[in-house]
N, C-alpha and C positions, 0 to 999 in steps of 0.2 A: 320102348327103351327110353331111359333118362338121359338128361343132360345135366345133372346136378354136380355137386362138388365132388363127388366120388370119382367122376370121370375125369375132371380136370385137375386132380392132385397129382403132382409128380412124387416119385417114390423117394423118401428120405431115409436110406439104409446106410448106416455107419459103415465105412469100409474096414475090411479085415486087416488087423496088424500083420505086417510082412515079418519075416524072420529078421532081416536084417534091421528094421526099425525097433524090433524088440531088442535086438542085441545092442543097439546104439543106447536106448534108454536103460538097460541093465548095466552098460559101462558107466554111464553118466552117474546113475545112483551110486555105484561103487565109488566112483571119484568123490562124490559128495561126501560120502562116508569118511574118507580118508581126510577130507577139507576139514571135518568136523573134530579131527583129533585121533581117529583110530589108525592103528598100523595097518600098512598095505599087505602085508602077509596075512594078518587076520581076516581082513576082508576078502582077500582070495579065496581062503578056505570057506566061507559062507556060501550057503545056497542062495538061490533067487529070491525065495520067501522070506528068509531071515533078513536080507538086505532091504526089501521093500518095507518090512514092518519097522525097521530101524530107521530109515529115511523119513518115515512119517513121524518119528517121535525124536527130534534132534536134543531135547533135553535129556532124554534117557541115554543117548550116546554120550553126551557130554558127563554124564554121572558115571557110566561105565568106565571112560577115560580116566576121569579123576581116581576112581578105586584102584585102578590098574596102577595109576603113577604114584 
């Protein structure tokens, strides 16, 4: 039996995201969209995936807000 690196390594497994952590992150992303200028009512009607996409593209959000105004 060996005594090499494979037996000394610790497992580095990323922990699973808890539902509470996921909810906190989603709420923070929704607040960020409101700070970008979107109406809170519109943000509440969006799905989680749409919110994630818009948070990644703040310039797109600002263009959408300017178009509606």
